[in-house]
C-alpha angles and dihedrals in degrees: 000000000000110000097175114146093014117137117240138174124222121207092236107015097048125212122008145155126240109245097181146338138194144109093045095308137097125196122209129189112216131180117315095263092054100037126184120339131188122216138183109267127256093353093074089066090063093066116358115026131058128184113238091221109071094211090053090046087055091053089048089054088057091052091049091051091048090052091049090051091050091051092047091049091049090052091049091052093049091048092048091050089051092050092046091052092050091049092047092050091048091050091049090051092051091047091050091054092051095052110104113237115242117238117215113245114245109259117236115218121203114222 
């Protein structure tokens, strides 16, 4: 969602206005002494930023939860791939132990 021109509050920097967002980042212009800052989006709204409009803050909460779910799903996929690899390697190791070793046939020499 485009949050440009929305008013926000930062825990340390105070009031500001969103100047742009996209590609996982959001830029906010604060008072002159602080200037413009860029934050991870929507992660910054978990701890540092709050929308001034409560209804928009509620929508932001939905975006934060969706991002958290995506991250959690990504971690589950990586963990499942790791477990699958360990199981595959263990199965290959067991199979390698069960394979009978081939004995070389005695060579017959003609005299």
